[in-house]
C-alpha positions in Angstrom: 21.9 -0.2 12.5 19.4 -2.0 10.3 20.8 -5.1 8.6 19.9 -5.0 4.9 18.5 -8.2 3.3 21.1 -10.4 1.8 21.5 -10.3 -2.0 20.5 -13.9 -2.3 17.1 -13.2 -0.6 16.5 -10.2 -2.9 17.3 -12.2 -6.0 15.1 -15.2 -5.2 12.0 -13.2 -4.3 9.3 -13.6 -6.9 6.8 -10.9 -6.0 7.5 -7.2 -5.3 6.9 -6.3 -1.7 5.0 -3.0 -1.4 4.2 -1.0 1.8 1.3 1.5 1.3 1.5 4.5 3.6 -1.6 6.2 5.0 -1.7 9.0 2.4 -2.3 6.3 -0.3 -5.5 5.2 1.5 -6.6 8.8 2.1 -6.7 9.1 -1.7 -9.5 6.5 -1.7 -11.7 8.7 0.4 -11.1 11.9 -1.6 -12.5 12.9 -5.0 -12.0 10.5 -7.8 -8.9 11.2 -9.7 -5.5 9.9 -10.7 -4.5 9.2 -7.1 -7.5 7.1 -6.4 -7.1 5.2 -9.7 -3.4 4.4 -8.8 -4.4 3.0 -5.5 -7.2 0.9 -6.9 -4.8 -0.6 -9.5 -2.3 -1.5 -6.8 -5.0 -3.0 -4.7 -6.1 -5.1 -7.6 -2.5 -6.4 -8.0 -2.5 -7.4 -4.4 -5.8 -9.1 -4.6 -4.7 -11.1 -7.6 -1.4 -11.9 -5.8 0.9 -10.2 -8.3 2.5 -8.4 -5.4 2.8 -8.7 -1.6 1.2 -5.7 0.1 2.0 -4.4 3.6 0.2 -1.9 5.8 0.8 -0.6 9.3 -1.9 -0.4 12.0 -1.1 3.3 12.0 -3.4 3.7 9.0 -6.4 3.1 11.3 -5.5 6.2 13.2 -4.1 8.4 10.4 -7.0 7.9 7.9 -9.4 10.2 9.7 -12.3 9.1 7.5 -15.0 10.7 9.8 -13.6 14.1 9.0 -12.8 13.6 5.4 -14.9 13.5 2.2 -16.4 10.1 1.9 -16.2 8.0 -1.2 -19.7 8.8 -2.4 -21.8 11.7 -1.4 -24.6 9.4 -0.2 -22.3 7.4 2.1 -22.0 8.2 5.8 -18.7 8.5 7.7 -19.6 5.2 9.4 -19.9 3.5 6.1 -16.6 4.9 4.9 -14.9 3.7 8.1 -16.3 0.2 7.4 -14.5 0.4 4.0 -11.3 1.3 5.7 -11.5 -1.6 8.1 -12.4 -4.0 5.2 -9.2 -2.9 3.4 -7.1 -3.3 6.6 -8.6 -6.8 7.2 -8.4 -7.9 3.6 -6.5 -11.1 2.8 -4.6 -9.1 0.2 -2.9 -7.1 3.0 -0.2 -8.1 5.5 -0.9 -6.2 8.6 2.0 -4.9 10.7 1.9 -3.9 14.3 3.8 -1.1 15.9 6.1 -2.9 18.3 9.4 -2.2 20.1 11.4 -3.4 17.1 9.7 -0.9 14.8 10.1 1.8 17.4 13.8 1.2 17.9 14.5 1.2 14.1 12.4 4.3 13.7 14.5 6.0 16.4 17.7 4.9 14.6 16.5 6.2 11.3 15.5 9.5 12.8 19.0 10.0 14.2 20.5 9.4 10.8 18.0 11.1 8.5 16.4 13.9 10.5 18.8 16.5 9.0 17.5 15.6 5.5 13.7 15.5 6.3 11.8 16.4 9.4 9.3 13.5 9.5 6.5 13.2 12.0 6.8 10.3 14.6 4.3 8.3 12.6 6.2 8.7 9.3 9.4 7.4 11.0 7.4 4.4 12.1 6.1 3.9 8.5 9.7 4.0 7.2 10.8 1.5 9.8 7.9 -0.8 9.1 8.7 -0.9 5.4 12.4 -1.7 6.1 11.7 -4.4 8.6 9.3 -6.1 6.1 12.1 -5.9 3.5 9.8 -4.1 1.1 11.0 -3.1 -2.3 8.8 0.0 -2.3 7.4 2.4 0.3 4.6 4.2 -1.6 3.4 7.5 -0.3 2.1 10.9 -1.3 3.8 12.6 1.7 6.5 15.1 0.4 8.7 14.7 3.5 8.9 10.9 3.0 9.5 11.3 -0.7 12.4 13.6 0.1 14.3 10.5 1.5 14.2 8.6 -1.8 17.7 7.3 -2.6 19.2 7.6 0.8 21.9 4.9 1.3 20.6 3.8 4.7 17.4 2.6 3.0 19.3 0.1 0.9 17.4 -0.9 -2.3 14.0 0.2 -1.0 12.5 2.8 -3.2 10.4 5.6 -1.6 8.0 6.7 -4.4 4.5 7.8 -5.3 2.3 4.9 -6.5 3.8 3.1 -9.5 3.4 -0.3 -11.0 6.8 -1.3 -12.5 5.9 -5.0 -12.1 3.1 -4.6 -14.7 5.5 -3.6 -17.5 4.3 -5.3 -20.7 0.9 -6.2 -19.3 -2.5 -4.7 -20.0 -5.2 -5.0 -17.3 -8.8 -4.5 -18.3 -10.8 -3.6 -15.3 -14.6 -4.0 -14.9 -15.5 -0.4 -13.8 -19.0 -0.6 -15.1 -19.9 -3.9 -13.5 -20.5 -5.6 -16.8 -19.0 -8.9 -15.4 -21.5 -9.1 -12.5 -23.6 -11.7 -14.3 -20.6 -13.8 -15.2 -19.3 -13.6 -11.6 -22.7 -14.7 -10.2 -22.7 -17.8 -12.5 -19.0 -18.7 -12.1 -19.2 -20.9 -9.0 -21.9 -23.1 -10.6 -19.6 -23.5 -13.6 -16.6 -24.4 -11.5 -14.8 -21.2 -12.4 -13.1 -18.5 -10.4 -14.6 -15.2 -11.2 -12.1 -12.5 -12.0 -12.5 -8.8 -12.7 -9.4 -8.3 -14.8 -7.7 -9.9 -17.7 -4.0 -9.9 -18.2 -2.7 -9.7 -21.7 
């Protein structure tokens, strides 16, 4: 059985730990909409170190970019695949391998939770990955994973669609139009760190 993190560890942690399942990344390659906006906001939080963000190597297999709609109509499947690899290799992400520890926990979770929701083998591995990394949130758009929200075996980890509870009381102004490009180009010469958001 999975050993839950001690209360003292949970209390002393400063940043939320978030595991992003493959369906979150798939939203990036679909039509622009609320799902894509939610992902981009969370990625910005990770880049600016407001959260710790975890991904499994499974995303490289599950995000079938070549057979999906690419980000822009002018981009090729190869260019979209490059975007996926850039995300996976980003310093903002902690990459998690699928190893025997993940597999064993996934098997244990399946034996306990399969009557509640019939997940695919990959989804059991995602659930196990998030637990082993002591994540506060497993974020997904998969209905079968969302069905497990609140199960006691998951401890305090929340299975949810993308949310940003850590941003309560903050307003983030994002540079969607690229108006800060000129400032960003001059920032190094001025000894500044160029940022694309402002917290209020």
